[in-house]
MMTF fields as JSON, N, C-alpha, C and O atoms, coordinates in Angstrom:
{
  "mmtfVersion": "1.0.0",
  "mmtfProducer": "UNKNOWN",
  "numBonds": 511,
  "numAtoms": 512,
  "numGroups": 128,
  "numChains": 1,
  "numModels": 1,
  "chainsPerModel": [1],
  "groupsPerChain": [128],
  "chainIdList": ["A"],
  "bondAtomList": [4, 2, 8, 6, 12, 10, 16, 14, 20, 18, 24, 22, 28, 26, 32, 30, 36, 34, 40, 38, 44, 42, 48, 46, 52, 50, 56, 54, 60, 58, 64, 62, 68, 66, 72, 70, 76, 74, 80, 78, 84, 82, 88, 86, 92, 90, 96, 94, 100, 98, 104, 102, 108, 106, 112, 110, 116, 114, 120, 118, 124, 122, 128, 126, 132, 130, 136, 134, 140, 138, 144, 142, 148, 146, 152, 150, 156, 154, 160, 158, 164, 162, 168, 166, 172, 170, 176, 174, 180, 178, 184, 182, 188, 186, 192, 190, 196, 194, 200, 198, 204, 202, 208, 206, 212, 210, 216, 214, 220, 218, 224, 222, 228, 226, 232, 230, 236, 234, 240, 238, 244, 242, 248, 246, 252, 250, 256, 254, 260, 258, 264, 262, 268, 266, 272, 270, 276, 274, 280, 278, 284, 282, 288, 286, 292, 290, 296, 294, 300, 298, 304, 302, 308, 306, 312, 310, 316, 314, 320, 318, 324, 322, 328, 326, 332, 330, 336, 334, 340, 338, 344, 342, 348, 346, 352, 350, 356, 354, 360, 358, 364, 362, 368, 366, 372, 370, 376, 374, 380, 378, 384, 382, 388, 386, 392, 390, 396, 394, 400, 398, 404, 402, 408, 406, 412, 410, 416, 414, 420, 418, 424, 422, 428, 426, 432, 430, 436, 434, 440, 438, 444, 442, 448, 446, 452, 450, 456, 454, 460, 458, 464, 462, 468, 466, 472, 470, 476, 474, 480, 478, 484, 482, 488, 486, 492, 490, 496, 494, 500, 498, 504, 502, 508, 506],
  "bondOrderList": [1, 1, 1, 1, 1, 1, 1, 1, 1, 1, 1, 1, 1, 1, 1, 1, 1, 1, 1, 1, 1, 1, 1, 1, 1, 1, 1, 1, 1, 1, 1, 1, 1, 1, 1, 1, 1, 1, 1, 1, 1, 1, 1, 1, 1, 1, 1, 1, 1, 1, 1, 1, 1, 1, 1, 1, 1, 1, 1, 1, 1, 1, 1, 1, 1, 1, 1, 1, 1, 1, 1, 1, 1, 1, 1, 1, 1, 1, 1, 1, 1, 1, 1, 1, 1, 1, 1, 1, 1, 1, 1, 1, 1, 1, 1, 1, 1, 1, 1, 1, 1, 1, 1, 1, 1, 1, 1, 1, 1, 1, 1, 1, 1, 1, 1, 1, 1, 1, 1, 1, 1, 1, 1, 1, 1, 1, 1],
  "groupList": [{"groupName": "UNK", "atomNameList": ["N", "CA", "C", "O"], "elementList": ["N", "C", "C", "O"], "formalChargeList": [0, 0, 0, 0], "bondAtomList": [1, 0, 2, 1, 3, 2], "bondOrderList": [1, 1, 2], "singleLetterCode": "X", "chemCompType": "L-PEPTIDE LINKING"}],
  "groupTypeList": [0, 0, 0, 0, 0, 0, 0, 0, 0, 0, 0, 0, 0, 0, 0, 0, 0, 0, 0, 0, 0, 0, 0, 0, 0, 0, 0, 0, 0, 0, 0, 0, 0, 0, 0, 0, 0, 0, 0, 0, 0, 0, 0, 0, 0, 0, 0, 0, 0, 0, 0, 0, 0, 0, 0, 0, 0, 0, 0, 0, 0, 0, 0, 0, 0, 0, 0, 0, 0, 0, 0, 0, 0, 0, 0, 0, 0, 0, 0, 0, 0, 0, 0, 0, 0, 0, 0, 0, 0, 0, 0, 0, 0, 0, 0, 0, 0, 0, 0, 0, 0, 0, 0, 0, 0, 0, 0, 0, 0, 0, 0, 0, 0, 0, 0, 0, 0, 0, 0, 0, 0, 0, 0, 0, 0, 0, 0, 0],
  "groupIdList": [1, 2, 3, 4, 5, 6, 7, 8, 9, 10, 11, 12, 13, 14, 15, 16, 17, 18, 19, 20, 21, 22, 23, 24, 25, 26, 27, 28, 29, 30, 31, 32, 33, 34, 35, 36, 37, 38, 39, 40, 41, 42, 43, 44, 45, 46, 47, 48, 49, 50, 51, 52, 53, 54, 55, 56, 57, 58, 59, 60, 61, 62, 63, 64, 65, 66, 67, 68, 69, 70, 71, 72, 73, 74, 75, 76, 77, 78, 79, 80, 81, 82, 83, 84, 85, 86, 87, 88, 89, 90, 91, 92, 93, 94, 95, 96, 97, 98, 99, 100, 101, 102, 103, 104, 105, 106, 107, 108, 109, 110, 111, 112, 113, 114, 115, 116, 117, 118, 119, 120, 121, 122, 123, 124, 125, 126, 127, 128],
  "secStructList": [7, 2, 2, 2, 2, 2, 2, 2, 2, 2, 2, 2, 4, 4, 4, 1, 7, 7, 7, 7, 7, 7, 7, 7, 3, 3, 3, 7, 7, 2, 2, 2, 2, 2, 2, 2, 2, 2, 6, 6, 7, 3, 3, 3, 3, 3, 3, 3, 7, 6, 6, 7, 2, 2, 2, 2, 2, 2, 2, 2, 2, 2, 2, 2, 2, 2, 2, 1, 4, 4, 4, 6, 6, 7, 3, 3, 3, 3, 3, 3, 6, 6, 6, 7, 2, 2, 2, 2, 2, 2, 6, 6, 7, 7, 1, 1, 1, 3, 3, 3, 3, 3, 3, 6, 6, 3, 3, 3, 3, 3, 3, 3, 1, 7, 7, 7, 2, 2, 2, 2, 2, 2, 2, 2, 4, 4, 4, 7],
  "xCoordList": [38.072, 39.089, 39.195, 40.299, 38.063, 38.058, 38.641, 39.311, 38.381, 38.884, 40.424, 41.058, 41.012, 42.478, 43.075, 44.126, 42.415, 42.908, 42.889, 43.822, 41.843, 41.739, 42.841, 43.483, 43.055, 44.106, 45.479, 46.323, 45.701, 46.984, 47.196, 48.306, 46.149, 46.257, 46.537, 47.379, 45.844, 46.053, 47.467, 48.047, 48.001, 49.352, 50.414, 51.492, 50.128, 51.116, 51.013, 51.885, 50.013, 49.857, 51.078, 51.453, 51.72, 52.896, 54.045, 54.946, 54.035, 55.107, 54.913, 55.851, 53.71, 53.43, 54.119, 54.253, 54.56, 55.174, 54.158, 52.974, 54.646, 53.773, 54.042, 55.148, 53.026, 53.265, 54.264, 54.336, 55.029, 56.021, 55.328, 54.256, 55.958, 55.394, 55.562, 56.579, 54.57, 54.622, 55.47, 55.685, 55.945, 56.666, 55.678, 54.558, 56.087, 55.226, 55.608, 56.785, 54.605, 54.846, 55.224, 54.574, 56.283, 56.691, 57.192, 57.669, 57.091, 57.591, 59.098, 59.82, 59.559, 60.984, 61.748, 61.383, 62.809, 63.802, 65.163, 65.29, 66.172, 67.533, 67.922, 68.578, 67.518, 67.868, 67.254, 67.923, 65.998, 65.34, 66.013, 66.208, 66.367, 67.051, 68.42, 68.772, 69.184, 70.528, 70.489, 71.336, 69.517, 69.401, 69.072, 69.646, 68.152, 67.787, 68.955, 69.184, 69.693, 70.843, 71.937, 72.537, 72.202, 73.236, 72.904, 73.799, 71.614, 71.174, 70.999, 70.622, 71.279, 71.145, 69.735, 69.561, 68.745, 67.35, 66.765, 67.243, 65.744, 65.012, 64.314, 63.727, 64.382, 63.794, 62.881, 63.289, 61.659, 60.695, 60.46, 60.098, 60.658, 60.447, 59.332, 59.356, 58.345, 57.266, 57.276, 57.44, 57.1, 57.006, 55.55, 55.052, 54.877, 53.437, 53.056, 53.834, 51.838, 51.228, 49.746, 49.14, 49.159, 47.752, 46.794, 45.689, 47.186, 46.333, 46.54, 45.902, 47.419, 47.842, 46.954, 46.974, 46.168, 45.326, 46.134, 45.705, 47.277, 48.12, 48.656, 48.718, 49.045, 49.528, 48.438, 48.705, 47.213, 46.086, 45.861, 45.516, 46.055, 45.889, 47.02, 46.801, 48.214, 49.349, 49.232, 49.664, 48.653, 48.686, 48.215, 48.924, 47.061, 46.653, 47.627, 47.79, 48.269, 49.241, 50.521, 51.104, 50.958, 52.138, 51.836, 52.669, 50.647, 50.254, 50.239, 50.649, 49.769, 49.723, 51.131, 51.368, 52.051, 53.438, 54.025, 54.681, 53.787, 54.328, 53.793, 54.487, 52.573, 51.957, 52.414, 52.176, 53.06, 53.519, 54.561, 55.477, 54.442, 55.402, 56.855, 57.768, 57.073, 58.448, 59.065, 60.285, 58.226, 58.714, 58.927, 59.172, 58.836, 59.095, 60.491, 61.45, 60.594, 61.879, 62.149, 63.111, 61.31, 61.487, 61.05, 60.267, 61.564, 61.219, 60.52, 61.044, 59.348, 58.591, 58.633, 58.035, 59.35, 59.507, 58.7, 58.778, 57.931, 57.067, 57.596, 57.707, 57.915, 58.393, 57.224, 56.56, 56.97, 55.92, 56.472, 57.411, 55.883, 56.364, 56.336, 57.207, 55.362, 55.202, 56.122, 56.492, 56.495, 57.223, 58.64, 59.396, 59.017, 60.335, 61.248, 61.692, 61.508, 62.3, 63.735, 64.31, 64.321, 65.683, 65.733, 66.674, 64.73, 64.686, 64.502, 65.08, 63.699, 63.521, 64.854, 65.188, 65.607, 66.92, 67.875, 68.627, 67.83, 68.728, 68.553, 69.529, 67.296, 66.997, 66.78, 66.433, 66.985, 66.805, 65.414, 65.265, 64.413, 63.016, 62.412, 62.544, 61.746, 61.138, 59.605, 58.949, 59.051, 57.602, 57.077, 57.733, 55.875, 55.195, 54.856, 55.023, 54.399, 54.07, 55.306, 55.223, 56.466, 57.7, 57.895, 57.728, 58.247, 58.532, 59.978, 60.433, 60.695, 62.092, 62.277, 61.823, 62.946, 63.261, 64.761, 65.562, 65.137, 66.547, 66.804, 65.91, 68.031, 68.506, 69.749, 70.791, 69.632, 70.73, 70.985, 70.082, 72.203, 72.56, 72.4, 72.606, 72.036, 71.932, 70.507, 69.562, 70.36, 69.062, 68.89, 69.757, 67.751, 67.512, 66.411, 66.225, 65.679, 64.631, 63.916, 63.901, 63.316, 62.603, 61.589, 61.844, 60.441, 59.424, 58.574, 58.423, 58.028, 57.147, 55.832, 55.815, 54.737, 53.417, 52.81, 51.759, 53.428, 52.834, 51.706, 51.82, 50.635, 49.5, 49.079, 48.18, 49.714, 49.405, 49.968, 51.157, 49.12, 49.521, 50.696, 51.602, 50.697, 51.787, 53.098, 54.153, 53.037, 54.254, 54.813, 56.027, 53.938, 54.372, 54.988, 56.043, 54.338, 54.858, 56.242, 57.171, 56.371, 57.655, 58.753, 59.876, 58.434, 59.412, 59.838, 61.031, 58.867, 59.195, 59.859, 60.631, 59.571, 60.234, 61.711, 62.461, 62.133, 63.564, 64.383, 65.601, 63.714, 64.414, 64.887, 65.737, 64.358, 64.731, 66.089, 66.541],
  "yCoordList": [312.693, 313.452, 313.018, 312.837, 312.849, 312.459, 311.042, 310.744, 310.205, 308.834, 308.828, 308.044, 309.692, 309.777, 310.251, 309.767, 311.179, 311.691, 310.582, 310.455, 309.796, 308.683, 307.659, 307.179, 307.33, 306.372, 306.909, 306.159, 308.196, 308.799, 308.745, 308.479, 308.993, 308.925, 307.494, 307.273, 306.542, 305.148, 304.678, 303.846, 305.207, 304.811, 305.284, 304.694, 306.33, 306.844, 306.169, 306.394, 305.371, 304.723, 303.922, 304.012, 303.145, 302.398, 303.287, 302.809, 304.558, 305.463, 306.059, 306.62, 305.945, 306.511, 305.686, 304.471, 306.339, 305.579, 304.636, 304.954, 303.479, 302.487, 302.452, 302.754, 302.081, 301.952, 300.823, 299.848, 300.986, 299.968, 298.651, 298.621, 297.578, 296.26, 295.913, 296.236, 295.265, 294.858, 293.603, 292.854, 293.401, 292.154, 291.002, 291.065, 289.977, 288.824, 287.682, 287.347, 287.085, 285.942, 284.738, 284.443, 284.047, 282.83, 281.839, 282.242, 280.561, 279.57, 279.732, 280.063, 279.499, 279.598, 278.501, 277.326, 278.906, 277.977, 278.605, 279.826, 277.762, 278.279, 279.142, 280.172, 278.718, 279.471, 280.868, 281.84, 280.979, 282.292, 283.185, 284.379, 282.6, 283.365, 283.834, 285.002, 282.933, 283.284, 284.367, 285.259, 284.293, 285.315, 286.678, 287.691, 286.707, 287.973, 288.53, 289.739, 287.653, 288.115, 288.646, 289.682, 287.952, 288.387, 289.76, 290.552, 290.026, 291.319, 292.382, 293.518, 292.0, 292.906, 293.498, 294.68, 292.658, 293.101, 292.978, 292.171, 293.76, 293.557, 292.201, 291.841, 291.456, 290.114, 290.041, 290.362, 289.621, 289.385, 287.885, 287.276, 287.289, 285.851, 285.656, 286.221, 284.842, 284.5, 282.99, 282.239, 282.557, 281.136, 280.88, 281.389, 280.094, 279.915, 278.442, 277.557, 278.217, 276.892, 277.095, 278.044, 276.218, 276.415, 276.329, 276.868, 275.677, 275.503, 276.597, 276.563, 277.564, 278.564, 279.809, 280.535, 280.076, 281.275, 282.566, 283.578, 282.557, 283.756, 284.085, 285.252, 283.049, 283.258, 283.879, 284.774, 283.401, 283.963, 285.428, 286.238, 285.77, 287.166, 288.044, 289.224, 287.491, 288.253, 288.526, 289.577, 287.591, 287.629, 288.958, 289.5, 289.511, 290.774, 291.921, 292.811, 291.908, 292.963, 292.783, 293.759, 291.538, 291.263, 291.637, 292.238, 291.281, 291.634, 293.148, 293.635, 293.887, 295.348, 295.93, 296.846, 295.411, 295.884, 295.522, 296.346, 294.295, 293.852, 294.696, 294.889, 295.201, 296.008, 297.464, 298.203, 297.88, 299.261, 299.547, 298.747, 300.67, 300.986, 301.031, 300.779, 301.349, 301.363, 299.966, 299.824, 298.943, 297.565, 297.026, 295.832, 297.886, 297.44, 296.837, 297.428, 295.684, 295.005, 294.065, 293.298, 294.114, 293.211, 291.8, 291.602, 290.84, 289.44, 288.942, 289.105, 288.342, 287.779, 286.265, 285.686, 285.629, 284.178, 283.567, 284.019, 282.546, 281.898, 280.492, 279.654, 280.251, 278.945, 278.209, 278.738, 276.988, 276.165, 275.469, 274.677, 275.772, 275.26, 273.732, 273.122, 273.124, 271.678, 270.898, 269.766, 271.473, 270.684, 271.159, 270.431, 272.346, 272.878, 272.979, 274.062, 271.822, 271.767, 272.254, 272.857, 272.004, 272.488, 274.018, 274.588, 274.672, 276.14, 276.637, 277.652, 275.923, 276.314, 276.249, 277.147, 275.174, 275.048, 276.146, 276.716, 276.428, 277.441, 278.786, 279.486, 279.144, 280.431, 280.325, 281.31, 279.134, 278.881, 279.309, 280.006, 278.874, 279.187, 277.996, 276.85, 278.291, 277.237, 277.275, 276.386, 278.314, 278.472, 279.057, 279.871, 278.62, 279.255, 280.683, 281.041, 281.479, 282.906, 283.748, 284.787, 283.283, 284.054, 284.875, 284.369, 286.138, 287.047, 287.513, 287.861, 287.518, 287.934, 288.966, 288.773, 290.061, 291.112, 291.087, 291.119, 291.029, 291.006, 292.009, 292.355, 292.458, 293.249, 292.531, 292.558, 291.892, 291.074, 289.944, 289.16, 289.85, 288.779, 289.178, 288.36, 290.427, 290.941, 290.818, 291.344, 290.123, 290.084, 291.386, 291.787, 292.044, 293.348, 293.332, 294.31, 292.232, 292.154, 290.822, 290.151, 290.451, 289.177, 289.288, 289.929, 288.658, 288.597, 287.363, 286.888, 286.856, 285.695, 286.036, 286.569, 285.728, 285.855, 287.24, 287.432, 288.218, 289.555, 289.634, 289.093, 290.305, 290.453, 291.912, 292.21, 292.808, 294.231, 294.753, 294.599, 295.362, 295.836, 296.799, 296.691, 297.738, 298.718, 298.035, 298.378, 297.075, 296.364, 295.533, 295.477, 294.893, 294.111, 295.034, 294.729, 296.151, 297.116, 297.614, 297.642, 298.006, 298.518, 297.463, 297.779, 296.222, 295.143, 294.93, 294.899, 294.786, 294.453, 295.602, 295.364, 296.843, 297.975, 298.072, 298.816, 297.337, 297.291, 296.66, 296.828, 295.936, 295.301, 296.321, 296.006, 297.525, 298.541, 299.147, 300.011],
  "zCoordList": [42.686, 43.375, 44.83, 45.345, 45.493, 46.889, 47.05, 48.039, 46.09, 46.113, 46.073, 46.779, 45.259, 45.181, 46.506, 46.925, 47.149, 48.435, 49.484, 50.277, 49.484, 50.436, 50.171, 51.104, 48.917, 48.555, 48.952, 49.441, 48.743, 49.116, 50.627, 51.088, 51.389, 52.851, 53.31, 54.181, 52.737, 53.108, 52.753, 53.451, 51.684, 51.268, 52.26, 52.336, 53.012, 53.97, 55.338, 56.177, 55.599, 56.905, 57.342, 58.512, 56.473, 56.934, 57.398, 58.087, 57.04, 57.423, 58.814, 59.38, 59.368, 60.682, 61.765, 61.624, 62.851, 63.939, 64.568, 64.682, 64.968, 65.594, 67.088, 67.536, 67.858, 69.291, 69.55, 68.803, 70.628, 70.975, 71.292, 71.897, 70.876, 71.137, 72.616, 73.23, 73.164, 74.562, 74.704, 73.75, 75.931, 76.224, 76.07, 76.578, 75.385, 75.145, 76.08, 76.213, 76.728, 77.609, 76.757, 75.754, 77.168, 76.486, 77.52, 78.58, 77.231, 78.174, 78.366, 77.426, 79.584, 79.869, 79.144, 79.197, 78.469, 77.93, 78.179, 78.266, 78.293, 78.467, 77.266, 77.421, 76.078, 74.863, 74.886, 74.535, 75.293, 75.351, 76.392, 76.162, 77.539, 78.575, 78.099, 78.267, 77.509, 77.044, 75.964, 75.953, 75.063, 74.014, 74.621, 74.22, 75.584, 76.231, 77.028, 77.038, 77.697, 78.473, 77.556, 77.844, 76.462, 75.523, 74.928, 74.636, 74.756, 74.207, 75.301, 75.014, 76.572, 77.715, 77.809, 78.103, 77.554, 77.583, 78.985, 79.782, 79.295, 80.547, 80.488, 79.467, 81.583, 81.632, 82.843, 83.959, 82.619, 83.687, 83.745, 82.737, 84.897, 85.054, 86.061, 87.154, 85.676, 86.598, 86.777, 85.816, 88.017, 88.329, 88.692, 89.697, 87.874, 88.033, 88.083, 87.726, 88.536, 88.511, 88.207, 88.705, 87.398, 87.028, 88.214, 88.148, 89.275, 90.448, 91.499, 92.552, 91.23, 92.217, 92.175, 91.181, 93.241, 93.246, 93.302, 92.747, 93.951, 94.006, 92.62, 92.233, 91.87, 90.5, 89.635, 88.834, 89.801, 89.041, 89.41, 88.55, 90.682, 91.116, 90.568, 90.294, 90.408, 89.882, 88.392, 87.918, 87.648, 86.192, 85.588, 84.74, 85.977, 85.34, 85.624, 84.79, 86.781, 87.104, 86.298, 85.825, 86.143, 85.316, 83.867, 83.188, 83.402, 82.03, 81.82, 80.767, 82.818, 82.703, 82.602, 81.814, 83.387, 83.304, 81.94, 81.303, 81.5, 80.203, 79.054, 78.055, 79.182, 78.119, 78.146, 77.19, 79.218, 79.331, 78.245, 78.057, 77.529, 76.464, 76.932, 76.145, 78.206, 78.724, 78.733, 78.809, 78.656, 78.658, 77.242, 77.063, 76.251, 74.878, 74.831, 75.327, 74.244, 74.164, 75.319, 75.282, 76.35, 77.487, 77.109, 76.18, 77.838, 77.62, 78.885, 79.987, 78.735, 79.852, 79.73, 78.823, 80.658, 80.634, 81.767, 82.909, 81.449, 82.418, 82.72, 81.825, 83.983, 84.431, 85.063, 85.955, 84.6, 85.185, 86.432, 86.35, 87.57, 88.843, 88.903, 89.523, 88.278, 88.362, 87.428, 87.739, 86.303, 85.301, 84.991, 84.347, 85.428, 85.067, 86.301, 86.682, 86.904, 88.14, 87.934, 88.84, 86.764, 86.504, 86.568, 87.119, 86.01, 86.042, 87.482, 87.869, 88.266, 89.666, 90.416, 91.189, 90.176, 90.818, 90.343, 91.132, 89.046, 88.481, 89.174, 89.447, 89.459, 90.085, 91.597, 92.249, 92.144, 93.581, 94.055, 95.059, 93.308, 93.618, 94.355, 93.927, 95.47, 96.266, 96.26, 96.802, 95.64, 95.683, 94.381, 93.731, 94.019, 92.903, 93.312, 94.478, 92.407, 92.581, 92.872, 93.527, 92.372, 92.5, 91.229, 90.119, 91.402, 90.292, 90.419, 91.509, 89.299, 89.275, 88.174, 87.047, 88.508, 87.534, 87.275, 88.21, 85.993, 85.618, 84.501, 83.729, 84.441, 83.295, 82.811, 83.466, 81.662, 81.183, 82.163, 82.454, 82.674, 83.611, 85.078, 85.974, 85.314, 86.678, 87.225, 86.635, 88.35, 89.022, 89.785, 90.561, 89.55, 90.173, 91.216, 91.94, 91.299, 92.303, 92.235, 91.203, 93.375, 93.46, 94.59, 95.609, 94.397, 95.447, 95.227, 94.101, 96.301, 96.238, 96.917, 98.026, 96.249, 96.844, 96.859, 97.471, 96.21, 96.225, 95.19, 94.09, 95.557, 94.632, 94.462, 93.675, 95.184, 95.057, 93.737, 93.461, 92.934, 91.614, 91.646, 90.82, 92.586, 92.667, 93.045, 92.512, 93.958, 94.369, 93.211, 93.016, 92.448, 91.293, 90.247, 89.69, 89.982, 89.01, 89.43, 88.622, 90.702, 91.187, 91.061, 90.667, 91.391, 91.288, 89.835, 89.532, 88.946, 87.568, 86.815, 85.887, 87.2, 86.546, 86.925, 86.292, 87.94, 88.279, 87.154, 87.099, 86.258, 85.14, 84.113, 83.281, 84.156, 83.154, 83.427, 82.677]
}
């Protein structure tokens, strides 16, 4: 009898609500940007370089914002400062450690070199 109850409970697990998926970091591509813009999704853009200490300091704060349930459906695009010069020109970025918040095609905020968690959170939440 107890075994049947356990099986019945396990069978209902797929019906339970799931937590919202976090924004996933992906390399910047024009196609990914265009798809997010067409869907009017929140877009977080980070310009990073592997040798950049400021970028390393930003990463855990950006990850925390991306994991926030309010950011479900957001797109996190990462531009490599050293290899994606066309993307840098497109966004008129002159320095690594630049963060840009967009909603669809509208830029809602931008900052370079900030490492304070609250400031990063406030900037990136402008994408909502």
